[in-house]
N, CA, C and O atoms as a GROMACS GRO file, in nm:
protein
  344
    1UNK      N    1   9.461  10.710   9.923
    1UNK     CA    2   9.574  10.678   9.874
    1UNK      C    3   9.515  10.548   9.763
    1UNK      O    4   9.567  10.565   9.652
    2UNK      N    5   9.435  10.441   9.764
    2UNK     CA    6   9.394  10.326   9.679
    2UNK      C    7   9.287  10.377   9.596
    2UNK      O    8   9.270  10.345   9.478
    3UNK      N    9   9.196  10.478   9.680
    3UNK     CA   10   9.065  10.508   9.618
    3UNK      C   11   9.124  10.594   9.515
    3UNK      O   12   9.087  10.575   9.399
    4UNK      N   13   9.224  10.698   9.542
    4UNK     CA   14   9.225  10.788   9.414
    4UNK      C   15   9.282  10.720   9.306
    4UNK      O   16   9.252  10.754   9.191
    5UNK      N   17   9.362  10.629   9.327
    5UNK     CA   18   9.430  10.568   9.194
    5UNK      C   19   9.359  10.453   9.130
    5UNK      O   20   9.393  10.412   9.020
    6UNK      N   21   9.264  10.404   9.195
    6UNK     CA   22   9.182  10.302   9.133
    6UNK      C   23   9.041  10.352   9.060
    6UNK      O   24   8.995  10.290   8.964
    7UNK      N   25   8.982  10.461   9.109
    7UNK     CA   26   8.871  10.538   9.071
    7UNK      C   27   8.898  10.606   8.929
    7UNK      O   28   8.811  10.642   8.851
    8UNK      N   29   9.061  10.618   8.909
    8UNK     CA   30   9.061  10.675   8.753
    8UNK      C   31   9.058  10.568   8.675
    8UNK      O   32   9.061  10.585   8.553
    9UNK      N   33   9.050  10.442   8.727
    9UNK     CA   34   8.993  10.359   8.601
    9UNK      C   35   8.869  10.331   8.572
    9UNK      O   36   8.804  10.358   8.673
   10UNK      N   37   8.801  10.292   8.492
   10UNK     CA   38   8.662  10.263   8.440
   10UNK      C   39   8.660  10.154   8.510
   10UNK      O   40   8.729  10.071   8.451
   11UNK      N   41   8.604  10.101   8.628
   11UNK     CA   42   8.568   9.963   8.721
   11UNK      C   43   8.453   9.881   8.634
   11UNK      O   44   8.418   9.766   8.661
   12UNK      N   45   8.403   9.959   8.528
   12UNK     CA   46   8.286   9.871   8.520
   12UNK      C   47   8.336   9.829   8.398
   12UNK      O   48   8.246   9.763   8.348
   13UNK      N   49   8.451   9.832   8.307
   13UNK     CA   50   8.466   9.736   8.222
   13UNK      C   51   8.571   9.620   8.285
   13UNK      O   52   8.636   9.557   8.202
   14UNK      N   53   8.586   9.595   8.396
   14UNK     CA   54   8.617   9.500   8.452
   14UNK      C   55   8.543   9.378   8.534
   14UNK      O   56   8.576   9.267   8.574
   15UNK      N   57   8.418   9.464   8.538
   15UNK     CA   58   8.307   9.378   8.635
   15UNK      C   59   8.269   9.236   8.581
   15UNK      O   60   8.220   9.210   8.471
   16UNK      N   61   8.302   9.149   8.680
   16UNK     CA   62   8.285   9.019   8.670
   16UNK      C   63   8.405   8.912   8.599
   16UNK      O   64   8.411   8.789   8.599
   17UNK      N   65   8.497   9.017   8.538
   17UNK     CA   66   8.599   8.924   8.463
   17UNK      C   67   8.709   8.909   8.570
   17UNK      O   68   8.688   8.974   8.673
   18UNK      N   69   8.820   8.838   8.566
   18UNK     CA   70   8.960   8.781   8.588
   18UNK      C   71   9.027   8.923   8.605
   18UNK      O   72   9.076   8.960   8.712
   19UNK      N   73   9.026   8.986   8.509
   19UNK     CA   74   9.104   9.151   8.529
   19UNK      C   75   9.087   9.203   8.635
   19UNK      O   76   9.191   9.216   8.700
   20UNK      N   77   8.963   9.254   8.698
   20UNK     CA   78   8.946   9.321   8.814
   20UNK      C   79   9.029   9.239   8.932
   20UNK      O   80   9.082   9.297   9.026
   21UNK      N   81   9.033   9.107   8.915
   21UNK     CA   82   9.072   9.048   9.033
   21UNK      C   83   9.208   9.035   9.028
   21UNK      O   84   9.261   9.006   9.136
   22UNK      N   85   9.308   9.053   8.897
   22UNK     CA   86   9.459   9.078   8.904
   22UNK      C   87   9.468   9.226   8.912
   22UNK      O   88   9.582   9.272   8.912
   23UNK      N   89   9.372   9.303   8.920
   23UNK     CA   90   9.393   9.451   8.939
   23UNK      C   91   9.426   9.479   9.074
   23UNK      O   92   9.522   9.545   9.115
   24UNK      N   93   9.323   9.414   9.148
   24UNK     CA   94   9.297   9.416   9.275
   24UNK      C   95   9.423   9.338   9.351
   24UNK      O   96   9.448   9.370   9.467
   25UNK      N   97   9.486   9.257   9.299
   25UNK     CA   98   9.542   9.142   9.349
   25UNK      C   99   9.694   9.240   9.370
   25UNK      O  100   9.751   9.266   9.477
   26UNK      N  101   9.744   9.290   9.200
   26UNK     CA  102   9.852   9.342   9.216
   26UNK      C  103   9.874   9.494   9.259
   26UNK      O  104   9.983   9.544   9.286
   27UNK      N  105   9.757   9.556   9.259
   27UNK     CA  106   9.783   9.677   9.295
   27UNK      C  107   9.777   9.692   9.468
   27UNK      O  108   9.825   9.794   9.517
   28UNK      N  109   9.731   9.615   9.536
   28UNK     CA  110   9.772   9.578   9.664
   28UNK      C  111   9.844   9.501   9.734
   28UNK      O  112   9.829   9.474   9.853
   29UNK      N  113   9.931   9.460   9.656
   29UNK     CA  114  10.008   9.347   9.724
   29UNK      C  115  10.165   9.374   9.802
   29UNK      O  116  10.240   9.296   9.862
   30UNK      N  117  10.180   9.550   9.764
   30UNK     CA  118  10.307   9.584   9.862
   30UNK      C  119  10.221   9.645   9.963
   30UNK      O  120  10.290   9.728  10.023
   31UNK      N  121  10.101   9.642  10.010
   31UNK     CA  122  10.037   9.768  10.119
   31UNK      C  123  10.119   9.659  10.229
   31UNK      O  124  10.162   9.545  10.216
   32UNK      N  125  10.119   9.751  10.334
   32UNK     CA  126  10.163   9.675  10.446
   32UNK      C  127  10.128   9.752  10.586
   32UNK      O  128  10.212   9.768  10.675
   33UNK      N  129   9.979   9.801  10.593
   33UNK     CA  130   9.952   9.860  10.722
   33UNK      C  131   9.822   9.854  10.693
   33UNK      O  132   9.772   9.852  10.581
   34UNK      N  133   9.742   9.848  10.852
   34UNK     CA  134   9.576   9.852  10.876
   34UNK      C  135   9.542   9.971  10.828
   34UNK      O  136   9.434   9.947  10.772
   35UNK      N  137   9.560  10.057  10.816
   35UNK     CA  138   9.494  10.167  10.718
   35UNK      C  139   9.458  10.139  10.579
   35UNK      O  140   9.344  10.164  10.540
   36UNK      N  141   9.563  10.081  10.487
   36UNK     CA  142   9.581  10.042  10.375
   36UNK      C  143   9.455   9.923  10.364
   36UNK      O  144   9.378   9.928  10.268
   37UNK      N  145   9.442   9.823  10.461
   37UNK     CA  146   9.355   9.707  10.428
   37UNK      C  147   9.224   9.764  10.450
   37UNK      O  148   9.126   9.731  10.384
   38UNK      N  149   9.222   9.858  10.555
   38UNK     CA  150   9.068   9.947  10.584
   38UNK      C  151   9.038  10.035  10.444
   38UNK      O  152   8.928  10.035  10.388
   39UNK      N  153   9.113  10.084  10.414
   39UNK     CA  154   9.084  10.169  10.266
   39UNK      C  155   9.058  10.103  10.141
   39UNK      O  156   9.021  10.166  10.043
   40UNK      N  157   9.074   9.990  10.140
   40UNK     CA  158   9.064   9.899  10.045
   40UNK      C  159   8.932   9.858  10.042
   40UNK      O  160   8.847   9.886   9.957
   41UNK      N  161   8.918   9.767  10.171
   41UNK     CA  162   8.779   9.760  10.208
   41UNK      C  163   8.670   9.841  10.211
   41UNK      O  164   8.554   9.802  10.191
   42UNK      N  165   8.717   9.993  10.245
   42UNK     CA  166   8.572  10.036  10.194
   42UNK      C  167   8.567  10.091  10.098
   42UNK      O  168   8.466  10.162  10.086
   43UNK      N  169   8.648  10.090  10.003
   43UNK     CA  170   8.676  10.128   9.855
   43UNK      C  171   8.566  10.033   9.829
   43UNK      O  172   8.455  10.082   9.809
   44UNK      N  173   8.585   9.876   9.825
   44UNK     CA  174   8.502   9.784   9.771
   44UNK      C  175   8.350   9.763   9.825
   44UNK      O  176   8.260   9.695   9.776
   45UNK      N  177   8.351   9.852   9.952
   45UNK     CA  178   8.192   9.835   9.987
   45UNK      C  179   8.115   9.934   9.883
   45UNK      O  180   8.011   9.905   9.824
   46UNK      N  181   8.184  10.054   9.872
   46UNK     CA  182   8.131  10.193   9.797
   46UNK      C  183   8.131  10.140   9.649
   46UNK      O  184   8.038  10.172   9.576
   47UNK      N  185   8.228  10.063   9.604
   47UNK     CA  186   8.235  10.026   9.466
   47UNK      C  187   8.189   9.897   9.465
   47UNK      O  188   8.266   9.809   9.503
   48UNK      N  189   8.075   9.868   9.427
   48UNK     CA  190   8.012   9.715   9.428
   48UNK      C  191   8.104   9.656   9.280
   48UNK      O  192   8.100   9.713   9.171
   49UNK      N  193   8.170   9.555   9.303
   49UNK     CA  194   8.237   9.511   9.208
   49UNK      C  195   8.225   9.330   9.213
   49UNK      O  196   8.307   9.257   9.269
   50UNK      N  197   8.124   9.291   9.152
   50UNK     CA  198   8.081   9.134   9.139
   50UNK      C  199   8.200   9.076   9.078
   50UNK      O  200   8.264   9.132   8.990
   51UNK      N  201   8.234   8.937   9.136
   51UNK     CA  202   8.354   8.852   9.088
   51UNK      C  203   8.485   8.860   9.152
   51UNK      O  204   8.584   8.792   9.127
   52UNK      N  205   8.469   8.972   9.257
   52UNK     CA  206   8.638   9.020   9.276
   52UNK      C  207   8.640   9.035   9.448
   52UNK      O  208   8.729   9.083   9.518
   53UNK      N  209   8.489   8.966   9.494
   53UNK     CA  210   8.483   8.938   9.644
   53UNK      C  211   8.606   8.903   9.734
   53UNK      O  212   8.660   8.963   9.827
   54UNK      N  213   8.636   8.765   9.662
   54UNK     CA  214   8.708   8.682   9.719
   54UNK      C  215   8.839   8.735   9.696
   54UNK      O  216   8.900   8.736   9.803
   55UNK      N  217   8.920   8.788   9.584
   55UNK     CA  218   9.001   8.865   9.565
   55UNK      C  219   9.043   8.964   9.682
   55UNK      O  220   9.154   8.962   9.736
   56UNK      N  221   8.933   9.056   9.715
   56UNK     CA  222   8.952   9.166   9.797
   56UNK      C  223   8.946   9.114   9.912
   56UNK      O  224   8.993   9.193   9.994
   57UNK      N  225   8.904   9.001   9.968
   57UNK     CA  226   8.942   8.990  10.098
   57UNK      C  227   9.066   8.900  10.123
   57UNK      O  228   9.124   8.902  10.232
   58UNK      N  229   9.109   8.815  10.010
   58UNK     CA  230   9.240   8.778  10.033
   58UNK      C  231   9.322   8.875  10.045
   58UNK      O  232   9.398   8.873  10.142
   59UNK      N  233   9.329   8.991   9.946
   59UNK     CA  234   9.437   9.085   9.940
   59UNK      C  235   9.436   9.176  10.074
   59UNK      O  236   9.545   9.212  10.118
   60UNK      N  237   9.322   9.212  10.140
   60UNK     CA  238   9.340   9.243  10.279
   60UNK      C  239   9.384   9.159  10.377
   60UNK      O  240   9.434   9.204  10.480
   61UNK      N  241   9.370   9.028  10.356
   61UNK     CA  242   9.419   8.942  10.458
   61UNK      C  243   9.619   8.942  10.432
   61UNK      O  244   9.699   8.927  10.525
   62UNK      N  245   9.655   8.960  10.298
   62UNK     CA  246   9.773   8.974  10.267
   62UNK      C  247   9.848   9.090  10.331
   62UNK      O  248   9.960   9.080  10.381
   63UNK      N  249   9.765   9.220  10.324
   63UNK     CA  250   9.827   9.353  10.354
   63UNK      C  251   9.787   9.330  10.525
   63UNK      O  252   9.860   9.393  10.602
   64UNK      N  253   9.718   9.277  10.565
   64UNK     CA  254   9.766   9.267  10.729
   64UNK      C  255   9.857   9.157  10.782
   64UNK      O  256   9.910   9.171  10.892
   65UNK      N  257   9.881   9.036  10.700
   65UNK     CA  258  10.008   8.980  10.724
   65UNK      C  259  10.154   9.051  10.664
   65UNK      O  260  10.258   9.023  10.724
   66UNK      N  261  10.160   9.134  10.556
   66UNK     CA  262  10.253   9.193  10.565
   66UNK      C  263  10.302   9.298  10.688
   66UNK      O  264  10.418   9.323  10.722
   67UNK      N  265  10.161   9.358  10.749
   67UNK     CA  266  10.174   9.477  10.825
   67UNK      C  267  10.212   9.400  10.946
   67UNK      O  268  10.297   9.464  11.007
   68UNK      N  269  10.183   9.286  11.005
   68UNK     CA  270  10.222   9.194  11.107
   68UNK      C  271  10.368   9.166  11.074
   68UNK      O  272  10.448   9.194  11.164
   69UNK      N  273  10.416   9.114  10.960
   69UNK     CA  274  10.551   9.084  10.972
   69UNK      C  275  10.635   9.177  10.948
   69UNK      O  276  10.752   9.138  10.943
   70UNK      N  277  10.614   9.316  10.927
   70UNK     CA  278  10.708   9.417  10.917
   70UNK      C  279  10.678   9.450  11.069
   70UNK      O  280  10.783   9.452  11.134
   71UNK      N  281  10.598   9.468  11.122
   71UNK     CA  282  10.610   9.500  11.253
   71UNK      C  283  10.675   9.420  11.359
   71UNK      O  284  10.733   9.474  11.453
   72UNK      N  285  10.668   9.293  11.346
   72UNK     CA  286  10.758   9.187  11.398
   72UNK      C  287  10.901   9.175  11.393
   72UNK      O  288  10.975   9.140  11.484
   73UNK      N  289  10.932   9.211  11.270
   73UNK     CA  290  11.073   9.209  11.208
   73UNK      C  291  11.139   9.333  11.196
   73UNK      O  292  11.260   9.346  11.182
   74UNK      N  293  11.039   9.439  11.204
   74UNK     CA  294  11.107   9.567  11.191
   74UNK      C  295  11.238   9.600  11.220
   74UNK      O  296  11.323   9.626  11.135
   75UNK      N  297  11.262   9.597  11.364
   75UNK     CA  298  11.407   9.608  11.408
   75UNK      C  299  11.520   9.523  11.364
   75UNK      O  300  11.634   9.570  11.376
   76UNK      N  301  11.505   9.404  11.313
   76UNK     CA  302  11.608   9.330  11.264
   76UNK      C  303  11.619   9.361  11.148
   76UNK      O  304  11.735   9.356  11.110
   77UNK      N  305  11.493   9.413  11.020
   77UNK     CA  306  11.533   9.456  10.897
   77UNK      C  307  11.616   9.587  10.897
   77UNK      O  308  11.692   9.611  10.804
   78UNK      N  309  11.599   9.679  11.008
   78UNK     CA  310  11.644   9.818  11.018
   78UNK      C  311  11.812   9.783  11.027
   78UNK      O  312  11.901   9.834  10.959
   79UNK      N  313  11.823   9.690  11.121
   79UNK     CA  314  11.948   9.637  11.144
   79UNK      C  315  12.052   9.589  11.052
   79UNK      O  316  12.171   9.613  11.038
   80UNK      N  317  11.951   9.502  10.984
   80UNK     CA  318  12.039   9.473  10.890
   80UNK      C  319  12.086   9.532  10.741
   80UNK      O  320  12.174   9.495  10.663
   81UNK      N  321  11.989   9.639  10.734
   81UNK     CA  322  11.988   9.722  10.608
   81UNK      C  323  12.097   9.832  10.652
   81UNK      O  324  12.153   9.898  10.565
   82UNK      N  325  12.124   9.851  10.788
   82UNK     CA  326  12.189   9.958  10.838
   82UNK      C  327  12.323   9.899  10.838
   82UNK      O  328  12.415   9.980  10.847
   83UNK      N  329  12.356   9.760  10.830
   83UNK     CA  330  12.460   9.690  10.874
   83UNK      C  331  12.532   9.718  10.706
   83UNK      O  332  12.639   9.770  10.675
   84UNK      N  333  12.435   9.668  10.632
   84UNK     CA  334  12.472   9.663  10.513
   84UNK      C  335  12.494   9.738  10.401
   84UNK      O  336  12.549   9.698  10.299
   85UNK      N  337  12.443   9.865  10.425
   85UNK     CA  338  12.429  10.006  10.323
   85UNK      C  339  12.566  10.041  10.417
   85UNK      O  340  12.666  10.042  10.345
   86UNK      N  341  12.590  10.064  10.525
   86UNK     CA  342  12.718  10.116  10.562
   86UNK      C  343  12.829  10.037  10.532
   86UNK      O  344  12.942  10.076  10.561
   0.00000   0.00000   0.00000
């Protein structure tokens, strides 16, 4: 998923700049499972991106935190949304 979307962009034009860091942050902020975190990590191992290493690490941490939050509160969220929508 992440790989196919991001490879459409020319990563070279973003190298070393703050734009790549923003692209990584905003394109991954709503991911919420371990598979996505692993995919993002693998993508940036395969596509060296100087200047974005820290952002990639932070993004993967955020993805894992989102996944943990969702797993912990899944039943409560489901109950709330079911009660609210119906």
